[in-house]
C-alpha angles and dihedrals in degrees: 000000000000112000094181125240118265110211112209116184108197092185093059091046091053091046091051091050091050091046091054090049091050090049091052090050091048091049090051092049092047089051090052092047094047094047095041089225129119091207119043099162139008091262090065094060119337096191092044090050091052091051091045093051091048090052091048089054090050091049090050090051092049091049090054091047089052091051091048090051091049090050090050091051090049091050091051091048090051090050091047091053090051092048090051089052092048091048091053091049092049091048089053090049090051091050091050091049092052090048091050090053091059118103089224093078127080125221089258090054090049091052089054090049090049090051090056091047089052090051090049091051089052089050092051089051092047093049091047092048099047104034107115140158116202090344092307120118113239099194 
């Protein structure tokens, strides 16, 4: 009876096991290189991952704070532009009032000056009513 001889090469089995381990290590290193991250999953470094995620949350919060600040600056700049416009209108109204008080103008001239003042008042009201930033009224 010939049972056959089973050749078992322990050296080749060990070499195969080491090769597979090396391949896993290479795959892990390639993953880190391709992602640019030191930690890709919790198994890489659980504590480091927790710290990293906390920092990401802080960065996200700071990015939102930066956007909020930029929006606030934009709102103030819009308000400043409106105030400059209002100031110019009020200065013109003052000038017209001083002109109307002069004895050099007739009643007809004063009526024309008053008409312009009335239009300027309407403009002030319009600007105040329709000035908005991000759908919020500023005045």
